[in-house]
N, C-alpha and C positions, 0 to 999 in steps of 0.2 A: 049623555046621561051617564052618571056614576054607576059602575057595576062591580060585580065581584064582592070581594071581602069589604071594599072600603064603605060600601053603602051600609052594610050590615054593622061595621065598627062605628060609624058616626050614629047611627040610631041607637044602638046599644049603650054607647057613653052617654047619652042624653046630655051633652055639655059638660059632663064631669071632666076635670082635668086629673091625669094620671101622674104619679110621680114615681119614675123608674130609676132614680139617680142611685139608690142604694143596689138594686141589682146591677147597674152597669159598673160599680166598682169591682165586681167579680170578673169582668172581661180581662183576659191577661194574654190576647193575640194582638198582633198588630192590627190597627184599624184606620183606615184612610177614609176622610170624610172630603168630598169634592163638593164644591159650591160655585155656582155661577155668580160672577161679580154683579151682573145685572137682573138677578133673580128677585122677584117680588116679594119672596120670603127672606127677611133679613138675615144676614151672615150670623147674627148674634142668637139664632135659634140652634146653632151647634154649639153653644156654650155648656149646655148641659153634658154633652158627650165629652167634649175635651176637658171639662172640670172633674168628670168621674172615672173615665177611661185613661189610665196613666199611659199607654200606648197609642192613644190616638193622635193623629196629625191632620190638619186641616191644610187643604190646598184651595185657594180661589183661582178660578179659571176666568181670565180675562174675555171680553167679548162674548159672554154667554150669558143665557138667564137659568132656567129650570132645566135645561136640557144640554149640559156642556157637550156630553158625547156626540151630539148631533151639530151643534153650532160652532164649536171649535174643538173637532175631532183631533187634530194634529196635537193640539196641547194636551188634551184629555188622554191621548193614547201615551205621550210621553210620560206624564205623571204616573198613570197606571203601571207602565212597563218599569219605571223606577222603583215603585212601591213594590212590585212583585218580585223584583230582584232582591 
């Protein structure tokens, strides 16, 4: 069962799509987007972030789905460490 804020957010949105692209253009800090190559959510869903945050970088983790930090922790840690340096 879904709990916490997710359930409330799904209910309150009532199927509406929200466009935050304008707000994303104001982000001016480094942004790392990590996506598992085998995730059921297509990597294209990251395009809004990449198109609107000039400092965004996408890294796709091999041999991982939605949980690359667990399924391919070594590569995840390497990517994150490089980003944080």
